[in-house]
C-alpha positions as CSV (number, residue, x, y, z in Angstrom):
1,M,-37.1,43.9,-78.4
2,K,-37.9,47.2,-76.7
3,K,-35.3,48.3,-74.3
4,F,-36.1,49.4,-70.8
5,S,-35.6,53.0,-70.1
6,K,-32.9,54.2,-67.8
7,E,-35.4,55.0,-65.0
8,I,-36.9,51.5,-65.1
9,R,-33.4,49.9,-65.0
10,I,-32.5,52.0,-62.0
11,A,-35.8,51.0,-60.3
12,L,-35.2,47.3,-60.9
13,V,-31.7,47.6,-59.5
14,A,-33.0,49.3,-56.4
15,V,-35.7,46.7,-55.8
16,A,-33.1,43.9,-56.3
17,G,-30.8,45.7,-53.8
18,V,-33.6,45.9,-51.2
19,L,-34.4,42.2,-51.7
20,V,-30.7,41.3,-51.3
21,L,-30.4,43.5,-48.2
22,Y,-33.5,42.0,-46.6
23,F,-32.5,38.4,-47.3
24,G,-28.9,39.1,-46.3
25,L,-30.1,40.5,-43.0
26,Q,-32.3,37.5,-42.4
27,F,-29.3,35.2,-43.2
28,L,-27.0,37.1,-40.9
29,K,-29.7,36.8,-38.1
30,G,-29.6,33.0,-38.6
31,M,-32.9,32.8,-40.5
32,T,-33.0,30.5,-43.4
33,L,-34.1,32.1,-46.7
34,F,-36.4,29.3,-47.8
35,S,-37.2,27.6,-44.5
36,T,-38.8,24.2,-44.3
37,D,-38.6,24.1,-40.5
38,N,-41.6,23.0,-38.4
39,R,-43.1,26.0,-36.6
40,Y,-44.3,25.8,-33.0
41,F,-45.7,28.5,-30.7
42,V,-44.4,29.0,-27.2
43,K,-46.2,31.0,-24.5
44,F,-44.1,33.1,-22.1
45,Q,-45.0,35.4,-19.3
46,D,-41.6,37.2,-19.6
47,V,-39.2,37.2,-22.6
48,S,-36.5,39.5,-21.1
49,G,-33.6,39.4,-23.5
50,L,-35.2,37.2,-26.1
51,S,-35.3,38.5,-29.6
52,V,-36.0,37.4,-33.2
53,A,-33.2,35.1,-34.5
54,S,-32.3,33.9,-31.0
55,P,-31.0,30.3,-31.3
56,I,-32.8,27.3,-30.0
57,Y,-30.9,24.3,-28.6
58,A,-31.9,20.8,-27.6
59,N,-29.5,18.9,-25.4
60,G,-26.8,21.4,-26.3
61,Y,-27.3,21.1,-30.1
62,R,-28.7,24.0,-32.2
63,V,-32.0,22.8,-33.8
64,G,-33.8,26.0,-34.7
65,V,-34.3,29.8,-34.4
66,V,-36.9,32.2,-33.0
67,E,-38.8,33.6,-36.0
68,G,-41.1,36.0,-34.3
69,I,-42.4,37.4,-31.0
70,D,-45.9,38.7,-30.5
71,F,-47.5,40.3,-27.5
72,K,-51.1,39.2,-26.9
73,Y,-52.9,42.2,-25.7
74,D,-56.2,40.4,-25.3
75,H,-54.8,37.5,-23.2
76,T,-53.6,39.3,-20.0
77,G,-50.2,40.1,-21.4
78,E,-49.2,36.7,-22.7
79,I,-46.3,36.7,-25.1
80,V,-46.2,34.1,-27.9
81,A,-42.9,33.3,-29.7
82,T,-42.9,31.6,-33.0
83,I,-40.0,29.1,-33.3
84,G,-38.7,27.2,-36.3
85,V,-37.4,23.7,-35.5
86,N,-35.5,21.3,-37.8
87,P,-38.2,19.0,-39.3
88,Q,-36.0,16.0,-38.4
89,L,-36.6,16.7,-34.7
90,N,-39.8,15.3,-33.3
91,V,-40.9,17.3,-30.2
92,P,-42.5,15.0,-27.6
93,R,-45.5,16.1,-25.6
94,G,-44.6,17.6,-22.3
95,S,-41.6,19.4,-23.8
96,R,-40.8,22.9,-22.4
97,A,-38.9,25.9,-23.9
98,E,-36.8,27.9,-21.4
99,I,-35.1,31.2,-21.9
100,A,-31.5,30.9,-20.7
101,T,-28.8,33.6,-20.3
102,D,-25.1,32.8,-20.0
103,L,-22.5,34.8,-18.2
104,M,-21.7,36.8,-21.4
105,G,-25.3,38.0,-21.6
106,N,-26.2,35.9,-24.7
107,V,-29.8,34.8,-24.7
108,K,-31.0,31.5,-26.1
109,V,-33.9,29.1,-25.9
110,M,-33.3,25.7,-24.4
111,L,-35.8,23.1,-25.6
112,V,-36.3,20.6,-22.8
113,L,-37.7,17.5,-24.4
114,G,-40.4,15.4,-22.8
115,D,-41.1,11.7,-22.8
116,A,-41.4,10.3,-26.3
117,S,-43.8,7.6,-25.1
118,S,-46.5,10.2,-24.5
119,G,-46.7,11.1,-28.2
120,M,-45.4,14.0,-30.3
121,V,-46.4,17.6,-30.6
122,A,-47.8,18.4,-34.1
123,P,-46.3,21.4,-35.9
124,G,-48.4,24.5,-35.2
125,D,-49.2,23.4,-31.6
126,T,-48.3,25.4,-28.5
127,I,-45.5,24.6,-26.1
128,S,-45.2,26.0,-22.6
129,G,-42.3,28.3,-21.9
130,G,-40.5,30.0,-19.0
131,Q,-37.3,31.4,-17.6
132,Q,-34.4,29.0,-16.8
133,V,-32.8,29.6,-13.4
134,G,-29.1,29.5,-14.5
135,A,-26.0,30.9,-12.9
136,M,-27.2,34.5,-13.3
137,G,-30.5,33.6,-11.7
138,K,-28.9,31.8,-8.8
139,A,-26.6,34.8,-8.3
140,A,-29.6,37.1,-8.2
141,D,-31.3,34.9,-5.6
142,M,-28.1,35.1,-3.5
143,I,-28.2,38.9,-3.4
144,P,-30.6,39.3,-0.5
145,A,-28.5,36.8,1.6
146,I,-25.3,38.7,0.6
147,Q,-26.9,42.0,1.7
148,Q,-27.8,40.4,5.1
149,M,-24.2,39.2,5.4
150,L,-22.6,42.6,4.6
151,P,-22.9,44.0,8.2
152,K,-21.4,40.8,9.7
153,L,-18.6,40.9,7.1
154,D,-17.9,44.6,8.1
155,S,-17.8,43.6,11.8
156,I,-15.5,40.7,11.0
157,L,-13.1,42.9,8.9
158,A,-13.0,45.4,11.7
159,S,-12.1,42.6,14.2
160,V,-9.5,41.3,11.8
161,N,-8.0,44.8,11.4
162,T,-7.9,45.2,15.2
163,L,-6.2,41.8,15.6
164,L,-3.6,42.6,12.9
165,A,-2.8,45.9,14.7
166,D,-2.0,44.1,17.9
167,P,1.8,44.2,18.5
168,A,1.6,40.6,19.8
169,I,0.9,39.4,16.2
170,A,4.2,41.0,15.0
171,N,6.0,39.5,18.0
172,S,4.5,36.1,17.2
173,L,5.6,36.4,13.6
174,H,9.1,37.4,14.8
175,N,9.1,34.3,17.0
176,V,7.9,32.1,14.1
177,D,10.8,33.5,12.1
178,Q,13.2,32.7,14.9
179,I,11.8,29.2,15.2
180,T,12.1,28.7,11.5
181,S,15.8,29.8,11.7
182,D,16.4,27.4,14.6
183,L,14.8,24.6,12.7
184,T,16.9,25.4,9.7
185,R,20.1,25.3,11.8
186,T,19.0,22.1,13.5
187,S,18.3,20.5,10.1
188,R,21.8,21.5,8.9
189,D,23.4,20.1,12.1
190,L,21.5,16.8,11.6
191,S,22.6,16.7,8.0
192,Q,26.2,17.1,9.2
193,L,25.8,14.5,11.9
194,T,24.3,12.1,9.3
195,A,27.2,12.7,7.0
196,A,29.7,12.0,9.8
197,L,27.8,8.8,10.7
198,N,27.8,7.7,7.1
199,Q,31.6,8.2,7.0
200,Q,32.2,6.3,10.3
201,M,29.7,3.6,9.7
202,P,32.1,1.3,7.7
203,Q,34.6,1.4,10.6
204,M,31.9,0.8,13.2
205,L,30.6,-2.1,11.2
206,K,34.2,-3.5,11.0
207,N,34.6,-3.1,14.8
208,A,31.2,-4.8,15.3
209,D,32.4,-7.7,13.1
210,G,35.6,-7.9,15.3
211,V,33.5,-8.1,18.5
212,L,31.3,-10.7,17.0
213,A,34.4,-12.7,15.9
214,N,35.8,-12.5,19.5
215,T,32.5,-13.5,20.9
216,N,32.4,-16.5,18.6
217,Q,35.9,-17.4,19.7
218,I,35.1,-17.2,23.4
219,T,31.9,-19.2,22.8
220,K,34.0,-21.8,21.0
221,E,36.6,-22.0,23.8
222,I,33.8,-22.4,26.3
223,N,32.3,-25.2,24.3
224,D,35.8,-26.8,24.1
225,L,36.2,-26.9,27.9
226,D,35.9,-30.3,29.5
227,L,33.1,-29.4,31.8
228,A,32.9,-32.9,33.3
229,A,36.5,-32.8,34.4
230,T,36.1,-29.3,35.8
231,M,33.0,-30.3,37.7
232,S,34.8,-33.4,39.1
233,S,37.7,-31.3,40.3
234,V,35.3,-28.9,41.9
235,N,33.4,-31.7,43.6
236,T,36.7,-33.1,44.9
237,T,37.7,-29.8,46.4
238,L,34.4,-29.4,48.0
239,K,34.7,-32.9,49.5
240,N,38.1,-32.0,51.0
241,V,36.7,-28.8,52.5
242,E,33.9,-30.8,54.0
243,Q,36.4,-33.3,55.5
244,M,38.5,-30.5,57.0
245,T,35.4,-28.9,58.4
246,A,34.4,-32.2,59.9
247,K,37.8,-32.6,61.6
248,L,37.7,-29.1,62.9
249,N,34.3,-29.7,64.4
250,S,35.5,-33.0,66.0
251,K,37.9,-33.4,69.0
252,E,40.5,-35.2,66.9
253,G,43.8,-33.4,66.3
254,T,45.2,-30.2,67.8
255,L,42.9,-27.8,66.1
256,G,39.9,-29.8,67.0
257,L,41.0,-30.1,70.7
258,L,41.9,-26.4,70.7
259,M,38.4,-25.5,69.4
260,R,36.6,-28.1,71.6
261,D,38.7,-28.5,74.8
262,P,38.4,-25.5,77.1
263,G,41.1,-26.8,79.5
264,L,43.7,-26.7,76.7
265,Y,42.6,-23.2,75.8
266,N,42.9,-22.2,79.5
267,N,46.4,-23.8,79.9
268,L,47.6,-22.1,76.8
269,N,46.2,-18.8,78.0
270,A,47.9,-19.3,81.4
271,T,51.2,-20.2,79.8
272,M,51.1,-17.1,77.7
273,M,50.4,-15.0,80.8
274,H,53.4,-16.5,82.6
275,A,55.6,-16.0,79.6
276,D,54.5,-12.4,79.4
277,S,55.3,-11.9,83.2
278,L,58.7,-13.5,82.7
279,M,59.5,-11.2,79.8
280,I,58.5,-8.2,81.9
281,D,60.6,-9.3,84.9
282,L,63.5,-10.1,82.5
283,K,63.4,-6.6,81.2
284,A,63.1,-5.1,84.7
285,H,65.9,-7.2,86.4
286,P,68.2,-8.6,83.7
287,K,71.0,-9.3,86.3
288,R,68.9,-11.9,88.0
289,Y,69.1,-14.1,84.9
290,V,72.5,-13.1,83.4
291,H,75.8,-13.1,85.5
292,F,79.0,-11.9,83.9
293,S,82.3,-10.9,85.7
294,V,85.8,-10.3,84.6
295,F,87.4,-11.5,87.9
296,G,85.3,-14.5,88.4
297,K,82.2,-15.5,90.3
298,K,81.3,-13.5,93.4
299,D,79.4,-15.0,96.2
300,K,76.0,-13.5,96.9
C-alpha cells in the first residue's frame, strides 16, 4: 500500500481540524450536528438582539433554536428567520413567535402556540413574528411619563427640603422624644403599680372574704329574728301612743283639762302671778312675815 506523503497527511489533518472546529462551534452555539428538527420560517419587521443559535421556548420549555436570519431586500425590508423545532412538537395554526429580552439582556424566541383544533402548521410554512412587550418594553414605555414627572419630583423635593429645614420640625421631634420618655416612665410606673397590686391582691381577697362572711352572718341573724313578735310589739306600742294621744285630746284627766279648759289655765296663770308677787314682797319686807325677838313679843 502506497503511503501518503507528508504534505498530504498535513493537509488531511488540517481539513479534519477545520471540520472539528466548525462542528464544535455549531455545537457550542446550541446547533445539533445532524439535526432532524422541523424547520419553519418566521417573518419579522425587527429582530433587534436576535442572532443565530438563539433558543426557542414554548411554554417555558426549550424546543428549538434559530438556525438562520435572512434580510429580504425585495420585500420592503422583511426579515425571515429560519427556526428548527423539535419534531415531536406540533405547531398549531395561529401560532406566533415573539422575540423576548430578559433583564440580563439575553434574547430568546417565545413560541406562543395557537388553538390545536384549527389544524397544524406543516414544516416549511411561515409563522408570523413580532417583539414581545416584556419588562424592558414596559420600562421603556414608562420613560416619557417619568420625564414628565421629573419637574414635579424636583418641586416636591425642594418643598421637602424646605420643610425639613424648618426649626419647628426639630422641635416637634424633640417633643416626640420627650413624649416617648414620658410614656416609658408611665409604663414603668404602671408596671410597679401592677406588681404592688399583685402582691396585695391575696390580702384584699382575704379581706373581701371576711366582709362576705360578716354579711352572710348579718343576713342569717336578720333571718333568725322573730319578725312577727317584733311587729306585734311595735303595733302594741303604736296603739298605746294612740290611746295617750286620744286622752290628751279629750277633757278627761288633768292634762286633758289643762289643754282643753281655758279657765283652769287662767287660774293657774293667776296663781303663778300671785305667788310671784308674794315672793317679791317677801324679799322686799321679810320682817312682815318673820318676827323674832330675844326679849319677847313687842306690841306694834
